[in-house]
N, CA and C atoms as an extended XYZ file, in Angstrom:
486
Properties=species:S:1:pos:R:3:atomname:S:1:resname:S:1:resid:I:1 pbc="F F F"
N         3.343      -17.345       -3.458 N   MET     1
C         3.516      -15.970       -3.023 CA  MET     1
C         3.776      -15.964       -1.529 C   MET     1
N         4.753      -15.205       -1.120 N   TYR     2
C         5.103      -15.057        0.280 CA  TYR     2
C         4.817      -13.613        0.672 C   TYR     2
N         4.019      -13.424        1.718 N   ILE     3
C         3.729      -12.074        2.200 CA  ILE     3
C         4.672      -11.807        3.370 C   ILE     3
N         5.626      -10.931        3.158 N   SER     4
C         6.589      -10.603        4.200 CA  SER     4
C         5.955       -9.678        5.235 C   SER     4
N         6.604       -9.569        6.382 N   ALA     5
C         6.145       -8.620        7.401 CA  ALA     5
C         6.149       -7.213        6.817 C   ALA     5
N         7.133       -6.891        6.004 N   ARG     6
C         7.229       -5.563        5.392 CA  ARG     6
C         6.004       -5.273        4.523 C   ARG     6
N         5.606       -6.239        3.706 N   SER     7
C         4.428       -6.064        2.844 CA  SER     7
C         3.157       -5.933        3.669 C   SER     7
N         3.018       -6.786        4.678 N   ASP     8
C         1.853       -6.736        5.554 CA  ASP     8
C         1.781       -5.390        6.267 C   ASP     8
N         2.895       -4.932        6.819 N   TYR     9
C         2.926       -3.649        7.514 CA  TYR     9
C         2.607       -2.494        6.562 C   TYR     9
N         3.121       -2.558        5.341 N   ALA    10
C         2.865       -1.494        4.368 CA  ALA    10
C         1.375       -1.390        4.059 C   ALA    10
N         0.735       -2.519        3.870 N   LEU    11
C        -0.705       -2.504        3.590 CA  LEU    11
C        -1.491       -1.990        4.789 C   LEU    11
N        -1.111       -2.418        5.978 N   ARG    12
C        -1.795       -1.958        7.180 CA  ARG    12
C        -1.629       -0.451        7.366 C   ARG    12
N        -0.429        0.051        7.107 N   ALA    13
C        -0.183        1.491        7.224 CA  ALA    13
C        -0.991        2.269        6.189 C   ALA    13
N        -1.015        1.792        4.960 N   MET    14
C        -1.779        2.476        3.910 CA  MET    14
C        -3.272        2.481        4.236 C   MET    14
N        -3.782        1.382        4.760 N   LEU    15
C        -5.190        1.328        5.148 CA  LEU    15
C        -5.482        2.305        6.279 C   LEU    15
N        -4.576        2.404        7.238 N   ALA    16
C        -4.767        3.336        8.352 CA  ALA    16
C        -4.751        4.782        7.860 C   ALA    16
N        -3.861        5.101        6.941 N   VAL    17
C        -3.827        6.459        6.379 CA  VAL    17
C        -5.120        6.728        5.609 C   VAL    17
N        -5.542        5.756        4.800 N   ALA    18
C        -6.777        5.921        4.022 CA  ALA    18
C        -7.990        6.096        4.936 C   ALA    18
N        -8.023        5.350        6.031 N   ALA    19
C        -9.151        5.414        6.957 CA  ALA    19
C        -9.161        6.707        7.762 C   ALA    19
N        -8.035        7.390        7.841 N   SER    20
C        -7.950        8.605        8.649 CA  SER    20
C        -8.698        9.773        8.027 C   SER    20
N        -9.018        9.664        6.766 N   GLY    21
C        -9.718       10.738        6.081 CA  GLY    21
C       -10.580       10.163        4.998 C   GLY    21
N       -10.694       10.892        3.934 N   ASP    22
C       -11.533       10.431        2.830 CA  ASP    22
C       -10.731        9.755        1.746 C   ASP    22
N        -9.417        9.596        1.984 N   GLY    23
C        -8.574        8.946        0.993 CA  GLY    23
C        -8.193        9.841       -0.157 C   GLY    23
N        -8.541       11.119       -0.060 N   GLU    24
C        -8.193       12.068       -1.100 CA  GLU    24
C        -6.886       12.745       -0.737 C   GLU    24
N        -6.045       13.026       -1.734 N   PRO    25
C        -4.801       13.713       -1.424 CA  PRO    25
C        -5.076       15.144       -1.001 C   PRO    25
N        -4.453       15.573        0.071 N   THR    26
C        -4.616       16.952        0.507 CA  THR    26
C        -3.281       17.477        0.984 C   THR    26
N        -3.177       18.777        1.038 N   ARG    27
C        -2.016       19.445        1.614 CA  ARG    27
C        -2.547       20.480        2.583 C   ARG    27
N        -1.834       20.730        3.661 N   PRO    28
C        -2.327       21.694        4.626 CA  PRO    28
C        -2.562       23.067        4.028 C   PRO    28
N        -1.816       23.429        2.975 N   ASP    29
C        -1.973       24.750        2.371 CA  ASP    29
C        -3.057       24.797        1.306 C   ASP    29
N        -3.780       23.693        1.120 N   GLY    30
C        -4.818       23.666        0.093 CA  GLY    30
C        -4.256       23.577       -1.307 C   GLY    30
N        -2.952       23.263       -1.461 N   GLY    31
C        -2.287       23.263       -2.748 CA  GLY    31
C        -2.638       22.111       -3.657 C   GLY    31
N        -3.722       21.428       -3.377 N   ASP    32
C        -4.122       20.300       -4.219 CA  ASP    32
C        -5.194       20.696       -5.218 C   ASP    32
N        -5.480       21.985       -5.300 N   GLY    33
C        -6.473       22.439       -6.264 CA  GLY    33
C        -7.886       22.414       -5.724 C   GLY    33
N        -8.045       22.076       -4.465 N   ARG    34
C        -9.368       22.053       -3.858 CA  ARG    34
C        -9.350       22.970       -2.653 C   ARG    34
N       -10.508       23.298       -2.125 N   PRO    35
C       -10.514       24.136       -0.925 CA  PRO    35
C        -9.751       23.454        0.200 C   PRO    35
N        -9.227       24.262        1.114 N   GLU    36
C        -8.449       23.696        2.218 CA  GLU    36
C        -9.242       22.631        2.945 C   GLU    36
N        -8.506       21.563        3.351 N   GLY    37
C        -9.147       20.477        4.081 CA  GLY    37
C        -9.657       19.387        3.174 C   GLY    37
N        -9.465       19.541        1.878 N   GLY    38
C        -9.905       18.479        0.971 CA  GLY    38
C       -11.353       18.622        0.633 C   GLY    38
N       -11.970       17.509        0.406 N   GLY    39
C       -13.372       17.520        0.037 CA  GLY    39
C       -13.765       16.121       -0.314 C   GLY    39
N       -15.007       15.960       -0.632 N   GLY    40
C       -15.437       14.674       -1.114 CA  GLY    40
C       -15.990       13.756       -0.063 C   GLY    40
N       -16.397       14.248        1.074 N   GLY    41
C       -17.148       13.418        1.998 CA  GLY    41
C       -16.331       12.494        2.844 C   GLY    41
N       -15.691       12.993        3.806 N   GLY    42
C       -14.945       12.147        4.709 CA  GLY    42
C       -14.225       12.988        5.707 C   GLY    42
N       -13.123       12.486        6.180 N   GLY    43
C       -12.369       13.155        7.221 CA  GLY    43
C       -11.454       14.239        6.717 C   GLY    43
N       -11.495       14.584        5.459 N   GLY    44
C       -10.688       15.677        4.959 CA  GLY    44
C        -9.245       15.310        4.680 C   GLY    44
N        -8.910       14.038        4.646 N   GLY    45
C        -7.554       13.640        4.304 CA  GLY    45
C        -6.545       14.038        5.360 C   GLY    45
N        -6.880       13.866        6.615 N   GLU    46
C        -6.024       14.218        7.742 CA  GLU    46
C        -4.631       13.623        7.590 C   GLU    46
N        -3.611       14.417        7.912 N   LEU    47
C        -2.244       13.914        7.905 CA  LEU    47
C        -2.045       13.008        9.113 C   LEU    47
N        -1.379       11.892        8.896 N   VAL    48
C        -1.182       10.910        9.955 CA  VAL    48
C         0.300       10.808       10.259 C   VAL    48
N         0.645       10.921       11.520 N   LYS    49
C         2.041       10.835       11.943 CA  LYS    49
C         2.509        9.381       11.982 C   LYS    49
N         3.775        9.171       11.666 N   ALA    50
C         4.344        7.821       11.660 CA  ALA    50
C         4.216        7.168       13.036 C   ALA    50
N         4.445        7.914       14.088 N   ALA    51
C         4.353        7.336       15.436 CA  ALA    51
C         2.941        6.851       15.735 C   ALA    51
N         1.946        7.589       15.267 N   ARG    52
C         0.555        7.178       15.477 CA  ARG    52
C         0.248        5.903       14.695 C   ARG    52
N         0.733        5.831       13.462 N   LEU    53
C         0.554        4.617       12.659 CA  LEU    53
C         1.211        3.413       13.332 C   LEU    53
N         2.432        3.610       13.786 N   ALA    54
C         3.175        2.521       14.414 CA  ALA    54
C         2.438        2.008       15.644 C   ALA    54
N         1.988        2.920       16.480 N   GLU    55
C         1.292        2.512       17.699 CA  GLU    55
C        -0.035        1.830       17.381 C   GLU    55
N        -0.813        2.419       16.487 N   ALA    56
C        -2.142        1.881       16.169 CA  ALA    56
C        -2.061        0.501       15.523 C   ALA    56
N        -1.029        0.263       14.729 N   GLN    57
C        -0.918       -0.991       14.001 CA  GLN    57
C         0.063       -1.976       14.628 C   GLN    57
N         0.705       -1.590       15.727 N   GLY    58
C         1.652       -2.494       16.374 CA  GLY    58
C         2.873       -2.783       15.517 C   GLY    58
N         3.381       -1.753       14.848 N   ILE    59
C         4.535       -1.890       13.952 CA  ILE    59
C         5.711       -1.149       14.587 C   ILE    59
N         6.880       -1.763       14.662 N   PRO    60
C         8.038       -1.037       15.185 CA  PRO    60
C         8.288        0.238       14.368 C   PRO    60
N         8.400        1.381       15.059 N   LEU    61
C         8.507        2.674       14.381 CA  LEU    61
C         9.699        2.729       13.433 C   LEU    61
N        10.849        2.232       13.841 N   SER    62
C        12.027        2.310       12.965 CA  SER    62
C        11.818        1.515       11.683 C   SER    62
N        11.138        0.386       11.781 N   PHE    63
C        10.832       -0.433       10.605 CA  PHE    63
C         9.807        0.281        9.723 C   PHE    63
N         8.795        0.872       10.356 N   LEU    64
C         7.747        1.574        9.616 CA  LEU    64
C         8.301        2.768        8.844 C   LEU    64
N         9.257        3.479        9.415 N   GLN    65
C         9.797        4.655        8.732 CA  GLN    65
C        10.425        4.293        7.389 C   GLN    65
N        11.110        3.170        7.313 N   GLY    66
C        11.665        2.721        6.032 CA  GLY    66
C        10.581        2.355        5.046 C   GLY    66
N         9.522        1.742        5.527 N   ILE    67
C         8.384        1.373        4.677 CA  ILE    67
C         7.707        2.625        4.134 C   ILE    67
N         7.495        3.615        5.005 N   LEU    68
C         6.856        4.866        4.572 CA  LEU    68
C         7.700        5.580        3.526 C   LEU    68
N         9.015        5.504        3.663 N   LEU    69
C         9.914        6.093        2.673 CA  LEU    69
C         9.730        5.409        1.315 C   LEU    69
N         9.658        4.072        1.311 N   ASP    70
C         9.433        3.345        0.059 CA  ASP    70
C         8.084        3.721       -0.565 C   ASP    70
N         7.060        3.841        0.255 N   LEU    71
C         5.724        4.201       -0.244 CA  LEU    71
C         5.718        5.624       -0.800 C   LEU    71
N         6.472        6.508       -0.167 N   ARG    72
C         6.582        7.881       -0.674 CA  ARG    72
C         7.338        7.904       -1.994 C   ARG    72
N         8.436        7.171       -2.070 N   ARG    73
C         9.225        7.109       -3.316 CA  ARG    73
C         8.424        6.509       -4.466 C   ARG    73
N         7.508        5.600       -4.142 N   ALA    74
C         6.671        4.974       -5.168 CA  ALA    74
C         5.500        5.872       -5.571 C   ALA    74
N         5.367        7.013       -4.925 N   GLY    75
C         4.305        7.946       -5.282 CA  GLY    75
C         2.947        7.599       -4.684 C   GLY    75
N         2.923        6.801       -3.633 N   LEU    76
C         1.653        6.428       -3.004 CA  LEU    76
C         1.315        7.302       -1.808 C   LEU    76
N         2.331        7.846       -1.170 N   LEU    77
C         2.152        8.745       -0.032 CA  LEU    77
C         2.918       10.022       -0.282 C   LEU    77
N         2.460       11.097        0.341 N   HIS    78
C         3.300       12.278        0.416 CA  HIS    78
C         3.414       12.651        1.875 C   HIS    78
N         4.495       13.319        2.210 N   SER    79
C         4.739       13.644        3.610 CA  SER    79
C         4.939       15.137        3.763 C   SER    79
N         4.630       15.580        4.967 N   HIS    80
C         4.855       16.976        5.350 CA  HIS    80
C         5.615       16.963        6.657 C   HIS    80
N         6.649       17.792        6.731 N   ARG    81
C         7.465       17.861        7.936 CA  ARG    81
C         6.870       18.848        8.922 C   ARG    81
N         7.365       18.779       10.114 N   GLY    82
C         6.983       19.738       11.137 CA  GLY    82
C         5.984       19.174       12.118 C   GLY    82
N         5.635       19.990       13.093 N   THR    83
C         4.744       19.542       14.158 CA  THR    83
C         3.350       19.202       13.650 C   THR    83
N         2.942       19.831       12.593 N   GLU    84
C         1.623       19.545       12.009 CA  GLU    84
C         1.733       18.591       10.828 C   GLU    84
N         2.915       18.014       10.647 N   GLY    85
C         3.172       17.150        9.508 CA  GLY    85
C         2.632       15.742        9.683 C   GLY    85
N         2.913       14.931        8.681 N   GLY    86
C         2.476       13.548        8.676 CA  GLY    86
C         2.400       13.048        7.252 C   GLY    86
N         1.640       11.983        7.070 N   TYR    87
C         1.518       11.331        5.773 CA  TYR    87
C         0.076       11.348        5.303 C   TYR    87
N        -0.097       11.433        3.985 N   ALA    88
C        -1.407       11.344        3.353 CA  ALA    88
C        -1.249       10.630        2.016 C   ALA    88
N        -2.338       10.070        1.537 N   LEU    89
C        -2.325        9.405        0.236 CA  LEU    89
C        -2.136       10.436       -0.863 C   LEU    89
N        -1.499       10.050       -1.945 N   THR    90
C        -1.308       10.953       -3.078 CA  THR    90
C        -2.478       10.924       -4.044 C   THR    90
N        -3.314        9.915       -3.931 N   ARG    91
C        -4.500        9.810       -4.773 CA  ARG    91
C        -5.589        9.090       -3.971 C   ARG    91
N        -6.811        9.107       -4.455 N   PRO    92
C        -7.890        8.468       -3.693 CA  PRO    92
C        -7.604        6.991       -3.424 C   PRO    92
N        -8.070        6.522       -2.277 N   ALA    93
C        -7.891        5.118       -1.895 CA  ALA    93
C        -8.494        4.171       -2.927 C   ALA    93
N        -9.494        4.635       -3.645 N   SER    94
C       -10.120        3.817       -4.677 CA  SER    94
C        -9.223        3.641       -5.896 C   SER    94
N        -8.132        4.398       -5.955 N   ARG    95
C        -7.207        4.298       -7.079 CA  ARG    95
C        -5.837        3.758       -6.669 C   ARG    95
N        -5.764        3.192       -5.457 N   ILE    96
C        -4.530        2.551       -5.004 CA  ILE    96
C        -4.859        1.089       -4.749 C   ILE    96
N        -4.198        0.218       -5.484 N   SER    97
C        -4.468       -1.219       -5.341 CA  SER    97
C        -3.502       -1.867       -4.355 C   SER    97
N        -3.901       -3.015       -3.886 N   VAL    98
C        -3.016       -3.829       -3.045 CA  VAL    98
C        -1.729       -4.115       -3.818 C   VAL    98
N        -1.850       -4.383       -5.103 N   GLY    99
C        -0.679       -4.634       -5.940 CA  GLY    99
C         0.277       -3.459       -5.979 C   GLY    99
N        -0.254       -2.234       -6.033 N   ASP   100
C         0.603       -1.042       -6.013 CA  ASP   100
C         1.467       -1.029       -4.760 C   ASP   100
N         0.841       -1.313       -3.631 N   VAL   101
C         1.549       -1.289       -2.347 CA  VAL   101
C         2.573       -2.422       -2.281 C   VAL   101
N         2.177       -3.625       -2.663 N   LEU   102
C         3.093       -4.767       -2.615 CA  LEU   102
C         4.322       -4.536       -3.485 C   LEU   102
N         4.111       -4.004       -4.678 N   ARG   103
C         5.247       -3.751       -5.570 CA  ARG   103
C         6.140       -2.637       -5.033 C   ARG   103
N         5.545       -1.648       -4.361 N   ALA   104
C         6.325       -0.530       -3.822 CA  ALA   104
C         7.318       -0.985       -2.763 C   ALA   104
N         6.942       -1.965       -1.963 N   VAL   105
C         7.825       -2.387       -0.868 CA  VAL   105
C         8.545       -3.700       -1.118 C   VAL   105
N         8.064       -4.482       -2.090 N   GLY   106
C         8.674       -5.794       -2.295 CA  GLY   106
C         9.157       -6.082       -3.685 C   GLY   106
N         8.859       -5.218       -4.635 N   GLY   107
C         9.254       -5.494       -6.014 CA  GLY   107
C         8.292       -6.446       -6.685 C   GLY   107
N         8.744       -7.635       -7.009 N   SER   108
C         7.920       -8.624       -7.700 CA  SER   108
C         6.881       -9.237       -6.772 C   SER   108
N         5.741       -9.598       -7.345 N   LEU   109
C         4.699      -10.255       -6.568 CA  LEU   109
C         5.071      -11.695       -6.249 C   LEU   109
N         5.711      -12.357       -7.196 N   THR   110
C         6.070      -13.763       -7.036 CA  THR   110
C         7.562      -13.923       -7.296 C   THR   110
N         8.226      -14.634       -6.405 N   THR   111
C         9.649      -14.885       -6.596 CA  THR   111
C         9.923      -16.389       -6.554 C   THR   111
N        10.951      -16.763       -7.261 N   VAL   112
C        11.419      -18.142       -7.279 CA  VAL   112
C        12.895      -18.095       -6.886 C   VAL   112
N        13.187      -18.676       -5.747 N   ARG   113
C        14.552      -18.642       -5.213 CA  ARG   113
C        15.073      -17.210       -5.087 C   ARG   113
N        14.190      -16.299       -4.720 N   GLY   114
C        14.583      -14.912       -4.502 CA  GLY   114
C        14.624      -14.040       -5.737 C   GLY   114
N        14.292      -14.594       -6.902 N   LEU   115
C        14.295      -13.831       -8.152 CA  LEU   115
C        12.862      -13.681       -8.668 C   LEU   115
N        12.575      -12.615       -9.423 N   PRO   116
C        11.250      -12.509      -10.033 CA  PRO   116
C        10.941      -13.754      -10.867 C   PRO   116
N         9.679      -14.151      -10.869 N   ALA   117
C         9.272      -15.380      -11.570 CA  ALA   117
C         9.732      -15.385      -13.029 C   ALA   117
N         9.730      -14.248      -13.678 N   GLY   118
C        10.140      -14.164      -15.072 CA  GLY   118
C        11.618      -14.435      -15.293 C   GLY   118
N        12.412      -14.323      -14.233 N   ASP   119
C        13.855      -14.555      -14.350 CA  ASP   119
C        14.251      -16.001      -14.071 C   ASP   119
N        13.279      -16.812      -13.662 N   ALA   120
C        13.583      -18.223      -13.373 CA  ALA   120
C        13.915      -18.940      -14.676 C   ALA   120
N        14.989      -19.682      -14.664 N   GLY   121
C        15.394      -20.416      -15.852 CA  GLY   121
C        15.565      -21.897      -15.547 C   GLY   121
N        15.069      -22.729      -16.435 N   TYR   122
C        15.130      -24.175      -16.232 CA  TYR   122
C        15.606      -24.847      -17.507 C   TYR   122
N        16.113      -26.066      -17.337 N   HIS   123
C        16.586      -26.855      -18.473 CA  HIS   123
C        15.986      -28.246      -18.392 C   HIS   123
N        15.945      -28.894      -19.497 N   GLY   124
C        15.518      -30.299      -19.548 CA  GLY   124
C        14.082      -30.492      -19.091 C   GLY   124
N        13.854      -31.488      -18.257 N   VAL   125
C        12.498      -31.858      -17.857 CA  VAL   125
C        11.796      -30.764      -17.048 C   VAL   125
N        12.544      -29.836      -16.470 N   ALA   126
C        11.956      -28.780      -15.644 CA  ALA   126
C        11.607      -27.520      -16.430 C   ALA   126
N        11.805      -27.500      -17.737 N   THR   127
C        11.587      -26.305      -18.548 CA  THR   127
C        10.194      -25.708      -18.370 C   THR   127
N         9.189      -26.535      -18.201 N   GLY   128
C         7.810      -26.053      -18.077 CA  GLY   128
C         7.512      -25.328      -16.775 C   GLY   128
N         8.392      -25.445      -15.784 N   LEU   129
C         8.151      -24.776      -14.505 CA  LEU   129
C         8.066      -23.255      -14.630 C   LEU   129
N         8.874      -22.685      -15.494 N   ARG   130
C         8.845      -21.220      -15.661 CA  ARG   130
C         7.442      -20.765      -16.051 C   ARG   130
N         6.794      -21.490      -16.958 N   ASP   131
C         5.435      -21.139      -17.369 CA  ASP   131
C         4.452      -21.234      -16.209 C   ASP   131
N         4.647      -22.219      -15.355 N   VAL   132
C         3.775      -22.357      -14.177 CA  VAL   132
C         3.950      -21.149      -13.265 C   VAL   132
N         5.198      -20.782      -12.988 N   TRP   133
C         5.443      -19.649      -12.087 CA  TRP   133
C         4.915      -18.345      -12.679 C   TRP   133
N         5.030      -18.179      -13.987 N   LEU   134
C         4.483      -16.977      -14.621 CA  LEU   134
C         2.955      -16.957      -14.546 C   LEU   134
N         2.328      -18.119      -14.684 N   ALA   135
C         0.866      -18.194      -14.560 CA  ALA   135
C         0.429      -17.877      -13.128 C   ALA   135
N         1.177      -18.381      -12.157 N   VAL   136
C         0.881      -18.065      -10.750 CA  VAL   136
C         1.018      -16.565      -10.517 C   VAL   136
N         2.087      -15.983      -11.021 N   ASP   137
C         2.300      -14.540      -10.882 CA  ASP   137
C         1.154      -13.758      -11.512 C   ASP   137
N         0.713      -14.178      -12.688 N   GLY   138
C        -0.395      -13.504      -13.363 CA  GLY   138
C        -1.696      -13.610      -12.587 C   GLY   138
N        -1.960      -14.780      -12.013 N   ALA   139
C        -3.191      -14.964      -11.237 CA  ALA   139
C        -3.173      -14.106       -9.975 C   ALA   139
N        -2.031      -14.030       -9.329 N   ILE   140
C        -1.908      -13.182       -8.139 CA  ILE   140
C        -2.103      -11.719       -8.528 C   ILE   140
N        -1.496      -11.310       -9.631 N   ALA   141
C        -1.617       -9.923      -10.082 CA  ALA   141
C        -3.077       -9.541      -10.330 C   ALA   141
N        -3.851      -10.450      -10.904 N   VAL   142
C        -5.266      -10.158      -11.151 CA  VAL   142
C        -5.975       -9.826       -9.842 C   VAL   142
N        -5.734      -10.609       -8.816 N   VAL   143
C        -6.410      -10.397       -7.531 CA  VAL   143
C        -5.938       -9.114       -6.862 C   VAL   143
N        -4.637       -8.937       -6.727 N   VAL   144
C        -4.135       -7.777       -5.978 CA  VAL   144
C        -4.290       -6.467       -6.749 C   VAL   144
N        -4.317       -6.526       -8.066 N   ASP   145
C        -4.466       -5.293       -8.844 CA  ASP   145
C        -5.913       -4.825       -8.948 C   ASP   145
N        -6.862       -5.707       -8.702 N   ARG   146
C        -8.253       -5.260       -8.756 CA  ARG   146
C        -8.819       -4.964       -7.364 C   ARG   146
N        -8.043       -5.258       -6.324 N   THR   147
C        -8.473       -4.977       -4.956 CA  THR   147
C        -7.844       -3.662       -4.508 C   THR   147
N        -8.696       -2.685       -4.205 N   THR   148
C        -8.208       -1.368       -3.797 CA  THR   148
C        -8.277       -1.203       -2.285 C   THR   148
N        -7.638       -0.158       -1.804 N   LEU   149
C        -7.728        0.165       -0.381 CA  LEU   149
C        -9.182        0.414        0.015 C   LEU   149
N        -9.926        1.073       -0.845 N   THR   150
C       -11.340        1.329       -0.561 CA  THR   150
C       -12.104        0.021       -0.418 C   THR   150
N       -11.836       -0.943       -1.284 N   ASP   151
C       -12.504       -2.249       -1.176 CA  ASP   151
C       -12.278       -2.856        0.202 C   ASP   151
N       -11.052       -2.765        0.699 N   LEU   152
C       -10.727       -3.351        2.000 CA  LEU   152
C       -11.368       -2.575        3.143 C   LEU   152
N       -11.422       -1.255        3.012 N   LEU   153
C       -12.052       -0.446        4.053 CA  LEU   153
C       -13.557       -0.684        4.090 C   LEU   153
N       -14.184       -0.807        2.937 N   VAL   154
C       -15.621       -1.085        2.877 CA  VAL   154
C       -15.899       -2.467        3.455 C   VAL   154
N       -15.047       -3.430        3.127 N   HIS   155
C       -15.205       -4.790        3.661 CA  HIS   155
C       -15.132       -4.760        5.186 C   HIS   155
N       -14.183       -3.986        5.725 N   GLN   156
C       -14.021       -3.877        7.172 CA  GLN   156
C       -15.264       -3.268        7.809 C   GLN   156
N       -15.859       -2.264        7.183 N   GLU   157
C       -17.053       -1.621        7.717 CA  GLU   157
C       -18.242       -2.564        7.707 C   GLU   157
N       -18.271       -3.490        6.760 N   GLN   158
C       -19.401       -4.406        6.620 CA  GLN   158
C       -19.249       -5.671        7.452 C   GLN   158
N       -18.045       -5.918        7.968 N   THR   159
C       -17.788       -7.122        8.743 CA  THR   159
C       -18.068       -6.835       10.208 C   THR   159
N       -18.966       -7.609       10.842 N   PRO   160
C       -19.234       -7.368       12.252 CA  PRO   160
C       -18.011       -7.658       13.117 C   PRO   160
N       -17.897       -6.897       14.192 N   ALA   161
C       -16.770       -7.091       15.112 CA  ALA   161
C       -16.866       -8.452       15.767 C   ALA   161
N       -15.712       -9.063       16.038 N   ARG   162
C       -15.697      -10.395       16.677 CA  ARG   162
C       -15.327      -10.276       18.119 C   ARG   162
């Protein structure tokens, strides 16, 4: 598995958005079915501006904007325009996995020569390699699909500063 800068930046941005509030989806107009400002014990799901994310995480803004677009298209973020606009999670951080984010910006978790592991084809003595790559892909999926943004935020809170 290769973690690209794009994947790393996407995860960092999602964690920053999740940490900005309670990880619950909210809209400034209260249109999420809950009282305005969200609920559930936290920062109220504050909208986070792309420029703030870029600066806080050291990500080039132009690169981050494309990543945020992919995350929005994948249904992980929603955005609001205007001076009070920004980005927020579409569902609680506890229901967004690392795997969701990786797939949103990179497609397959594991690639072989630039193709998804399942598309790798071999002949003769190398035929068994496809099964190995699929097993690797499955093992990676188990880890990234069971690790949520909340798990990472809780881990960060429990880890002493260095």
